[in-house]
C-alpha positions in Angstrom: 5.6 33.0 -107.9 7.1 32.0 -104.5 7.6 28.5 -103.1 7.9 28.1 -99.3 8.1 25.3 -96.8 5.4 24.9 -94.1 7.0 27.7 -92.0 6.8 30.1 -95.0 10.6 30.0 -95.4 11.3 30.8 -99.1 12.7 27.9 -101.0 12.5 29.4 -104.5 10.9 32.4 -106.2 10.7 34.2 -109.5 12.0 37.4 -107.9 15.5 38.3 -109.1 16.9 38.3 -105.5 19.0 35.8 -103.6 16.9 36.0 -100.4 13.4 37.1 -99.6 11.7 37.8 -96.3 7.9 37.2 -96.5 5.1 37.4 -94.0 1.8 35.6 -94.8 -1.6 36.8 -93.6 -3.1 34.1 -91.3 -6.7 34.9 -92.4 -6.9 32.6 -95.4 -10.0 32.3 -97.5 -10.7 29.2 -99.5 -11.3 30.0 -103.2 -14.3 28.3 -104.9 -14.3 24.5 -104.7 -10.6 24.1 -105.5 -7.6 23.7 -103.2 -6.6 27.4 -103.9 -6.9 29.9 -101.1 -6.5 33.7 -101.2 -4.2 35.6 -98.8 -2.0 38.6 -98.5 1.8 38.3 -98.7 4.2 40.9 -97.5 7.4 40.6 -99.5 10.3 42.7 -98.3 7.8 45.3 -97.0 5.4 45.3 -100.0 1.9 43.8 -99.8 0.6 41.6 -102.6 -2.7 39.8 -103.0 -2.0 36.2 -103.8 -3.4 32.8 -104.5 -1.9 30.0 -102.5 -1.9 26.3 -103.2 -0.7 23.7 -100.7 2.2 21.4 -101.4 1.3 18.0 -100.0 3.3 14.9 -99.1 0.6 12.3 -98.6 -1.8 14.0 -96.2 0.7 16.4 -94.7 1.2 20.0 -95.8 4.9 20.5 -96.4 4.8 23.9 -98.1 2.9 26.3 -100.3 3.1 27.7 -103.8 2.0 31.3 -104.0 0.9 33.2 -107.2 1.2 36.9 -106.6 -1.1 39.3 -108.3 0.1 42.6 -109.7 -2.3 45.6 -109.7 -4.9 43.3 -108.1 -5.8 41.8 -111.5 -8.0 38.7 -110.9 -7.3 35.4 -112.6 -9.6 32.6 -113.7 -7.5 30.5 -111.3 -9.4 27.3 -111.9 -7.9 27.2 -115.4 -4.4 26.9 -113.9 -5.1 24.2 -111.3 -3.9 21.2 -113.3 -0.5 22.7 -114.1 -0.1 24.1 -110.6 -1.1 20.6 -109.2 1.6 19.1 -111.4 4.2 21.7 -110.3 3.4 21.2 -106.6 3.8 17.4 -107.0 7.4 18.0 -108.3 8.0 20.4 -105.4 6.8 17.9 -102.8 9.3 15.3 -104.2 12.1 17.8 -103.9 11.1 19.0 -100.5 11.0 15.4 -99.3 14.6 15.0 -100.5 15.7 18.1 -98.7 13.9 17.0 -95.5 15.5 13.6 -95.6 19.0 15.0 -96.1 18.4 17.5 -93.2 17.1 14.8 -90.9 20.1 12.6 -91.5 22.5 15.5 -90.9 20.5 16.6 -87.9 20.6 13.1 -86.4 24.4 13.3 -86.2 24.3 16.8 -84.9 21.8 15.9 -82.2 23.8 13.0 -81.0 26.9 15.2 -80.7 25.0 18.0 -78.9 23.3 15.5 -76.6 26.7 14.2 -75.5 28.0 17.7 -75.1 25.1 18.9 -73.0 25.3 15.9 -70.7 29.1 16.0 -70.2 29.8 12.7 -72.0 33.0 14.1 -73.7 36.1 13.7 -71.6 38.6 15.0 -74.2 38.4 18.7 -75.3 40.1 17.8 -78.6 37.2 15.5 -79.5 34.7 18.3 -79.0 36.8 20.7 -81.2 37.1 18.1 -83.9 33.4 17.2 -84.0 32.4 20.8 -83.8 34.6 21.7 -86.8 32.5 19.3 -89.0 29.6 21.8 -88.8 31.9 24.9 -88.6 31.4 25.4 -84.9 34.4 26.9 -83.1 34.5 25.7 -79.6 37.9 27.3 -79.0 35.9 30.4 -77.9 33.7 30.6 -74.8 30.1 29.6 -75.1 27.0 29.7 -72.9 23.7 27.7 -73.1 20.3 29.2 -73.5 17.1 27.2 -72.9 13.9 28.2 -74.7 10.6 26.5 -74.0 6.8 27.0 -73.9 4.9 27.8 -70.8 2.5 25.0 -69.8 3.8 22.7 -72.6 1.4 19.9 -73.4 3.0 17.0 -75.3 -0.4 15.6 -76.4 -1.5 18.7 -78.2 -0.3 20.9 -81.1 2.4 22.2 -78.8 4.7 19.5 -80.2 4.5 21.2 -83.6 4.9 24.6 -82.0 8.2 23.5 -80.5 9.4 22.8 -84.1 8.3 26.4 -84.9 10.3 27.7 -82.0 13.4 25.8 -83.2 12.9 27.2 -86.7 12.5 30.7 -85.4 15.6 30.3 -83.2 17.8 29.0 -86.0 16.6 31.7 -88.4 17.4 34.4 -85.8 20.9 33.0 -85.3 21.6 33.2 -89.0 20.2 36.7 -89.2 22.5 37.8 -86.3 25.5 36.3 -88.0 25.8 33.0 -86.0 26.3 29.5 -87.2 23.3 27.8 -85.6 24.1 25.4 -82.7 20.6 24.4 -81.6 18.8 21.2 -80.7 15.2 20.3 -79.8 14.9 18.2 -76.6 11.3 17.3 -76.1 9.7 20.5 -74.7 12.9 22.6 -75.0 15.0 24.3 -77.7 18.6 24.4 -76.5 20.9 27.0 -78.0 24.7 27.1 -77.5 25.8 30.6 -78.1 29.4 31.7 -78.7 30.6 34.7 -76.7 32.9 36.7 -79.0 34.5 38.8 -76.2 36.1 36.6 -73.6 35.9 39.4 -71.0 32.1 39.5 -71.3 31.5 36.8 -68.6 28.2 38.4 -67.5 26.8 37.5 -70.9 24.7 40.6 -71.0 25.3 42.5 -74.3 25.8 39.3 -76.3 22.5 37.4 -76.1 20.1 39.9 -74.7 19.3 41.5 -78.1 19.2 38.1 -79.8 16.8 36.5 -77.2 14.6 39.6 -77.2 14.4 39.3 -81.0 13.5 35.6 -80.8 10.8 36.2 -78.2 9.4 39.0 -80.3 9.2 36.6 -83.3 7.4 34.0 -81.3 4.8 36.6 -80.2 4.0 37.1 -83.9 3.7 33.4 -84.5 1.1 30.8 -83.2 3.3 30.4 -80.1 2.1 33.9 -78.9 3.1 34.9 -75.3 4.0 31.3 -74.3 7.8 31.4 -74.9 10.2 31.8 -72.0 13.9 31.3 -71.6 16.8 30.8 -69.2 20.5 31.7 -69.7 23.4 29.7 -68.2 26.9 31.0 -67.4 29.8 31.3 -69.9 32.4 28.6 -70.0 35.7 28.6 -71.8 36.1 24.9 -71.7 33.4 23.2 -74.0 33.6 20.2 -71.7 31.9 22.2 -69.0 29.0 23.3 -71.1 26.8 20.7 -69.4 27.0 23.0 -66.3 25.7 25.9 -68.4 22.8 23.8 -69.6 21.8 22.8 -66.1 22.1 26.4 -65.0 20.0 27.6 -67.9 17.2 25.2 -67.0 17.3 26.5 -63.4 17.2 30.1 -64.6 14.3 29.2 -66.8 12.2 27.8 -64.0 13.1 30.6 -61.5 12.4 33.1 -64.2 8.9 31.8 -64.6 8.3 31.9 -60.8 9.7 35.4 -60.4 8.3 36.7 -63.7 11.8 37.7 -65.1 11.7 38.0 -68.9 15.3 37.1 -69.6 16.7 35.3 -66.4 20.4 35.0 -66.2 21.8 32.3 -63.8 24.7 34.6 -63.2 22.4 37.2 -61.6 20.8 34.7 -59.2 22.3 34.6 -55.8 20.1 33.3 -53.0 17.4 32.1 -55.4 19.6 29.5 -57.1 20.7 28.1 -53.7 17.2 27.9 -52.3 15.7 26.5 -55.4 17.9 23.5 -55.5 18.0 22.8 -51.8 16.0 20.0 -50.1 12.4 21.1 -50.1 11.6 19.6 -46.6 14.6 21.5 -45.1 13.4 24.7 -46.7 9.8 24.2 -45.4 11.1 23.6 -41.9 13.3 26.7 -42.1 10.4 28.8 -43.4 8.1 27.6 -40.6 10.8 28.4 -38.0 11.3 31.9 -39.3 7.8 33.0 -40.4 5.4 30.2 -39.2 4.1 32.1 -36.2 3.3 35.2 -38.3 1.5 33.1 -41.0 -0.5 31.3 -38.3 -1.4 34.7 -36.7 -2.7 36.0 -40.0 -4.8 32.8 -40.6 -6.4 32.9 -37.2 -6.9 36.6 -36.9 -7.7 37.4 -40.5 -4.7 39.7 -40.6 -2.4 41.0 -43.3 0.9 41.3 -41.3 2.6 39.0 -43.7 1.8 41.3 -46.6 3.2 44.2 -44.5 6.4 42.3 -43.8 6.8 41.3 -47.5 6.4 45.0 -48.6 8.8 46.1 -45.8 11.5 43.6 -46.9 10.9 44.3 -50.6 11.7 48.0 -50.0 14.9 47.2 -48.1 13.2 47.7 -44.8 12.8 51.4 -45.5 9.9 52.8 -43.5 9.1 55.8 -45.8 9.2 53.8 -49.1 7.0 51.1 -47.7 4.5 53.5 -46.3 4.3 55.4 -49.6 4.0 52.2 -51.7 1.2 50.5 -49.7 -0.6 53.8 -48.8 -0.3 53.2 -45.1 0.3 56.0 -42.5 3.8 55.8 -41.1 2.5 55.5 -37.5 0.2 52.7 -38.5 3.2 51.0 -40.3 5.3 51.4 -37.1 2.6 49.8 -35.1 2.4 46.8 -37.5 6.1 46.4 -37.5 6.1 46.4 -33.7 3.4 43.7 -33.7 5.4 41.6 -36.2 8.4 41.8 -33.9 6.3 40.7 -30.9 4.8 37.7 -32.8 8.2 36.6 -34.1 10.1 37.6 -31.0 12.8 39.4 -33.0 14.0 42.9 -33.8 13.8 43.9 -37.4 16.7 46.3 -37.2 19.0 43.3 -36.7 20.8 42.5 -40.0 20.8 38.7 -39.2 17.0 38.7 -38.6 16.5 40.7 -41.9 18.6 38.1 -43.8 16.6 35.2 -42.3 13.3 37.0 -43.3 14.5 37.7 -46.8 15.5 34.0 -47.2 12.2 32.8 -45.8 10.2 35.0 -48.2 12.3 33.8 -51.1 11.5 30.2 -50.2 7.8 31.1 -50.0 8.0 32.7 -53.5 10.0 30.0 -55.1 8.1 27.0 -53.7 4.7 28.5 -53.3 4.5 27.8 -49.6 
């Protein structure tokens, strides 16, 4: 017998083990006219056929009770329904107690983390004292990671899926040896991660494996391929973690635009400046640098903008560009000369190249 919460996290079992990892088949089949359903459970790598029975609190499913079958022996399961029903009613009462206690504790945690992420603490000692209540050591450097769902819809089941994302995140933190510091903020799960080696300011080796693991877990959940993330910079002073939070949100948004799986704010140079700059100024700059070329393509049905984008993407290398876009080198030279005439510039000038790269980044980031 195994009792789980609604996320299939094992609360109790008849197995003689302190902890169990289970995976439940999502293809349930209702059994007869009762509340039982049949499914397959993978318990620590071993598959079992099982009967499941929902644990309800009012109309809400708060967990499941599973009866595992050995040697695929079938039971007259209806004969057990009354005692199982009584057992699940006791379970629902206990789960409600656990949920209420967790909610009360989480309320204080969330209030503290909210103030931390918005820079409301002025005294470092206050942060250290509050953190120690939950065994969080803010004496060491930390960074903020934002996880969210692509195209989140607050009026759909996405609200429950964010809870799933929070659960998977906290579970991954425990499995990787961290004391979970995480909070749900509307469509986000915000994770504050300690960086054990103070020299590791690039924050690469530390969270990359953890984030990849979380993303992998979400793909195997109802969230699917919709999870994305952003990573802020490392700060030694916990009073500056609000900066890392803002950076992580920017990295998340830029990562979606540029299709970067794990975007680090630290790695973003020109992108982070252009993304936060005044949009009207950026449009005027873009039109000043590339407007004539875009207008030429629109009126002449040309593809010189594509040629220039490919040329810039390959560091203005003629051979690499020619090979990549399958264009004869002489034809490419002709197009480059035409681009220079339209824009009235020389593409071998480093300042002109910098302006073009910046303008193309603006186009990419703001969908101009």
